[in-house]
C-alpha angles and dihedrals in degrees: 000000000000137000106219130198116279094242117071116252119255118252088256093054104035092100085067087074088070092047090049089053090052089047088053088060090047092047093051093046091049087073102026093055097059091041089050091050090050089053088053091053106272119151130208092276093052092045087054090050091052089056092043097053090046090054094046091050091060097055101078093038093054093059096037096050093047089058096042093051089055092049098047097040086214115107102168095075090058092054092045093049090049092052094042092049090047090056091048094047093050090051090052091049090053090057095047119116101186137047090243092058090049090052093053096048093044090052090058091048094055094043090067096037094053093040091058093056101085090042091054092047090054093046095055095052096049110128093000125123112247093244088066097049095098089055091050092049086050091054092051092049089044092061093040091048094051090045091051090047092048092054092051092047092052089046091053092050092046093047091053099040107033098069090054099039100039100022092234125161120232094271092048092050092052096043094052091047091052089053091052089049090053090054090049091054091049091051089049089055090052091052092050090048091056102038106033111098114255092222130045117258092232135039120279089245092056091046091050090053091049094049097045111288090261115195111251119224128190120257097032103084104049118144092244094066103032093095095044105076091169096050112135095242094050093048091047096051093042090055092043091055096044102115111184091172090057091051091050092048094051097039120092120240088250092057093047091047092050093048088053090051091048091052089051097049091047088054088054093047092053096045083063103038098038097072095023098104091050090048094052092049091047090049090060101262115144123228089256092054092047089054091049092053092051091045089056091050092049091045090055089053097043096052091046105048098083094043091049090051090055093046092048089054089061109027135050106283091207092060092048091050093047091057091050093049092049091051092050092047089060098037098056098064089040089065092059093045093049093048093053102036110042134063118267096260095042091046092052092051095048092044090052092055092045093050090050090055092046088055093053091050090053091056089054094048096044095052100038096044093057091047093048093051091046092053098042093050120084110240094251092061099030096109092046090048091054090048091047090051092052091045093049089048088055093047092047089048091051094050092045095048093051092044092048092051093050095046093045091051097044104032105017137257096280091060092045094051093044088053089051091054092048093052092050092050090050089052088051090061090052092048091051092049094047086106109225131097105227103191117151115295100024104116128172109253121248115259 
């Protein structure tokens, strides 16, 4: 279900093909799930709640898994559990008969997807000099982006062809596609199982330093629990050792300021994207057209990740990100204006171009944000800082999705999308005032 880069992956990176396949299933479901819920009777508020609960579910997992991966020194089980749980969650969604059931299953799906993010970030920089980290983050996002895009492309083709070929109604089309997505995630897990190296590429001591220098304690890294990242004892001890005060004490003001800005711009993103599927359907767009718009957005991201990684290795990441945030701040309200002011054909064309630009801006933000956090964090808290960034993104996404659904339902989509743009522009001001130039090579010193 994925469209992979034209050049074959290196031996080191070929396991990413399996992750990209799983991400194809996730990318497809990201749009099918809200459309499926709408078919089952969900309104804009409930669609926003589906996105909000998914985002909130990822927050604890992001921090917990980052710590557990460092303790166990075995990363493959985390990836395999994420892909296996993705397959199971998608199967459950396909059997759901109410919006509430869809919400619960989708929450499980995004718990494991978001939780895997800090682990993947740490995997791709193993054994790599810090001045190449932006490029490695670009490679990871490159595979994820093409996987996500591939899932949307297959979804668009299936949505257009299945009703004619198999005489399925809308619910049948979406249920069968969710089942196929579950199979794709399971196949992705098999590929990772075969191709991911059995042993880490660096020593456990080096990996521990990269991921935060977490204090090891006896009784937590036995072989019997290494492959069970959700085991009760591991979850308990990970939460017990989570010391937000320690992170705040060791983090620089610039890092704390940037994490606040990131939380804010993720709120803005989700105020827009939370109720977006419901808006497009209400504005007269068909399911096929909705898929095409999201394909264009993902295409813009996928073709930009690698290039952005190269640019971020040369230019000030903060300036690149500021430009992307400014563009998004203007594009979000434009979507609402276009959908309500132009004819159907003209609106679709302008929306297509706008979604493409929105996709490019996401590539810039995704790559530069990870690099900025990595550089602003002292080495001893770098893993925790990456986990905190992912967690705050999830929390911001949850707040924004819920807020977007409420505002769209009570005040209309134009107001909701204008609010989204305003929040993003406010976050831009905070990013710009975070204080530190983060061009390539300027790393926070180890404490």
